[in-house]
Structures are given as structure tokens and as C-alpha cells.
C-alpha positions as CSV (number, residue, x, y, z in Angstrom):
1,M,90.4,115.7,95.0
2,A,94.1,116.4,95.1
3,P,95.9,116.8,98.5
4,P,96.5,120.4,99.6
5,T,100.2,120.1,99.0
6,V,99.8,119.0,95.4
7,R,97.2,121.8,94.8
8,S,99.5,124.4,96.4
9,A,102.4,123.2,94.2
10,L,100.3,123.4,91.1
11,V,99.1,126.9,91.9
12,L,102.7,128.1,92.7
13,A,103.9,126.6,89.4
14,I,101.1,128.3,87.4
15,C,101.8,131.6,89.1
16,G,105.5,131.2,88.2
17,F,104.7,130.5,84.6
18,V,102.4,133.5,84.4
19,S,104.8,135.9,86.0
20,L,107.7,134.7,83.8
21,S,105.5,135.1,80.6
22,C,104.3,138.6,81.6
23,G,107.9,139.7,82.6
24,D,109.2,138.4,79.2
25,A,106.5,140.3,77.3
26,V,107.3,143.5,79.2
27,V,111.0,143.1,78.6
28,K,110.5,142.4,74.9
29,S,108.3,145.5,74.5
30,M,111.0,147.7,76.0
31,A,113.9,146.2,74.1
32,G,114.4,149.0,71.6
33,A,113.6,151.9,73.9
34,W,115.8,151.1,76.9
35,P,119.5,149.9,77.1
36,G,120.0,146.3,78.0
37,T,121.5,147.2,81.4
38,A,118.4,149.2,82.4
39,V,116.1,146.4,81.3
40,A,118.2,143.9,83.4
41,A,118.2,146.2,86.4
42,L,114.4,146.7,86.2
43,R,113.8,142.9,85.9
44,Y,116.1,142.1,88.8
45,S,114.6,144.9,90.9
46,F,111.1,143.5,90.4
47,G,112.3,140.0,91.2
48,A,114.0,141.1,94.4
49,A,110.9,143.0,95.5
50,G,108.7,140.0,94.8
51,L,111.1,137.6,96.7
52,T,111.3,140.1,99.6
53,L,107.5,140.2,99.8
54,V,107.2,136.4,99.7
55,A,109.9,135.9,102.4
56,A,108.3,138.6,104.6
57,L,104.9,137.0,104.4
58,A,106.0,133.4,104.8
59,Q,108.7,133.7,107.4
60,R,108.6,137.3,108.9
61,R,112.0,138.4,110.2
62,A,113.5,134.8,110.1
63,G,113.4,134.9,106.3
64,F,116.0,137.6,106.3
65,A,118.5,136.1,108.8
66,V,122.0,135.7,107.4
67,P,123.9,133.0,109.2
68,R,127.3,133.9,107.6
69,P,127.2,137.6,106.6
70,K,130.9,137.9,105.6
71,L,130.5,134.9,103.2
72,Q,127.4,136.5,101.6
73,L,129.2,139.9,101.3
74,G,132.1,138.2,99.5
75,R,129.7,136.3,97.2
76,G,127.9,139.6,96.3
77,A,131.2,141.3,95.6
78,A,132.4,138.4,93.4
79,A,129.1,138.5,91.4
80,S,129.4,142.1,90.6
């Protein structure tokens, strides 16, 4: 039997592959109906919601601590 860390890593990888495949299928089905910016916004919104949920469950409030907020604001402004 594999150690728990290996098993956890495999389950996490499988979940990632499944979620990427499902997300890709949904995006491709909406390709002609929605503009590209709307599809991208929806995809990033679901990704942010999922990441928020994982961080909240795994680390509670510590998962949302920002050690250098000014640097992160500048990074966000530069990306947009």
C-alpha cells in the first residue's frame, strides 16, 4: 500500500486533471455563444472561487494573510 502522502498527491493530481478537462469542455461549448472576454472572466472567477475555498479549508484566516500588501496591489495593477 502506498504511503498517505503519495496517495494524497495522486488524488490531488487526478482531481486537477478532471477539473481541467471539465472546465475545458464547458469553455469549448460556450465558444460561439459568449465573447472571449466573458468566457475568460467566467473561467477565472470559478478558479478564484475554488482556490478561495481550498485556502479557507486548509489554512483558515492564515491562508489570506498578505505579508506585503503594497507589492501585491502593484502586481495586480501591472497585470491588468
